[in-house]
N, C-alpha and C positions, 0 to 999 in steps of 0.2 A: 188752089186757094188754100193750099197747106203752109204759104210764108205769111198768112194773114194771121193777126193776133187780134183778139177782142179782151178788153180790158176795161175794167172802171174809168170812167171818164173823171178827170182831176181839172183843177181850175186853170191849170197851164194848158189845158185843151180848148179853154173858151175861144180864143181866137181862130183857131181851124175849124172849129165845130160851127160858129157864128158865120165864117165865110160860106161853108155849105149851106148851110141854113138861106142866107141872102141869096144864093144862086138857085134854091132848089123852089122856094115857097112864095106864093104870090102877096101874103101877109106874114112874112118872117118875124120872127121873135128878134128883139132889140139884144145885144150883147150882154145888157144889164140882168136881162131875163134867164140868161144861162150863169151869171155870175151868182145871181140870186139861188138858182137851182142847186148849185154846189154848194153855198154857203150858209142858206138860211132853211131851205125846204126840206125839212127831215125825212120826207116821204120819197123824194125825188131819188130815183137812180139812172144812170145814164151808163151805157157803154159807148167806147169809141172801137173802131175797126182800122188797124195799124197796119200798112203794107211798107214794108221797106224804110221804117222810122217815120211815115208820113201818115197822118188822119185821112182816110178816104170817106169815112162814113160815120154815123152816130145813130144812136136810138135810145130814147127815154121813156120813163114810165112813172108814175106815181102810184106805190104800194102801200097799202092801207089794210093791216091784219092779212087778210087773204084775198083780197081784192086788189085786181091791178088796172090802170088806165095808161094804155100807151099815148104819149103825148105828141111825139114825132119820130119818124125814122127818116134819114136821108143819105145817099150815097153821091159822092162826087160825080158830075156829069160824065167824065171819060173813064168812068168806072161803071157805070151803069150797064146793064145787059148781060153782065158776066157772073150773075148769081151771087154776088156780095149782098145785096138788099136780103135775100130770103136767108142766107146763112147769120147775116147781123141780127135778123128779127127771131131767128131760131135761138140763137145765143143769149138774146133778151128774155125769150121764153124760158129757157134752161135758168139763168139767172134769177127771173121770178118764182119759178119752182123751187130752186134752192132756199129761196126766203120763205117758203110757205104759202105762196099765192096759187089759187086753184084756179081761177079762171082770170082773163085779160079782155078789156073792150077797148075800142077804138072809133073814131069818126074819121071815114075817109069820104073826098068828092065823088058824087055820083059819077062824074065824068072820068074819074081816073081808073078804068078799068084795068091797066097792068097792075096799079097796087091791088086792087080787089082781087084780082086771080092769085097775086103772090099769097096774100092773106089764106084765100081759099085753100090753097096747097100746103099751108100748115096748120088747118083745121079750124078757121074761122068760119062762120056763117053769119049772115045778114039777119038781125032780130029787129030792125027797124029803119025809121028814117027820121033826120030831123030837117025839118022843112027852114028853106033860107038859113041855114046854119052860118055859111059863110059871108062874111062883112063885104067883102070886095067886091063880091058879082050876085049875091043872093042865092048863090047854089046850094042845092040840098046835098046833106050828107047821109051816108048809110052809116048806120050804129053796126058793127060787127063784133061778135065774142068768139072767143075760144076757150071751151071748158075742158080741153082735153090737153093739159100741159105735159111736158115730159117728166118722167120719174124725178125727183129731187136726187142729186148728189148727197149720199150721206156723208161724204167727207168732206162737204163744202163748209168753210168757216170764214166769216169776216167779222172782223174785232168788233166793229160798231154794232152788230148785230146778234152777236152771241150773247147769250144771258144764262145766268146759274140759276 
């Protein structure tokens, strides 16, 4: 995994990210949703995982003050099972911590034990359930939280988030 690069998603990544989204989720976001996240949602922060110049995954969150809500995480099918999901999620957690977030939450399908196990490895724990959360089949979601994010990198700077 040393060749993988995690970087901030840009509008140029939308098509690649949307293709992963379509191939991953039962209720995928529209391409326009990602465009809006990149251009209008000031709380949205997304990372992409890039390998050999190709986007192989993405992770996003809405960050408001010290709170963060993970919106979606996905890795291209042919790269799953190789640790990219956990490292990408870890990179998002570090990024959020660098921006002053003290905890992250997320919803995950009750049947998605692979994702639940990955989140537990990263320190997330179940705090509740959202009944009939998913519109496609009425499945419940587990609400998970992580309140032990990595230490913020003291040298981290991002032009749009630096304030005097």
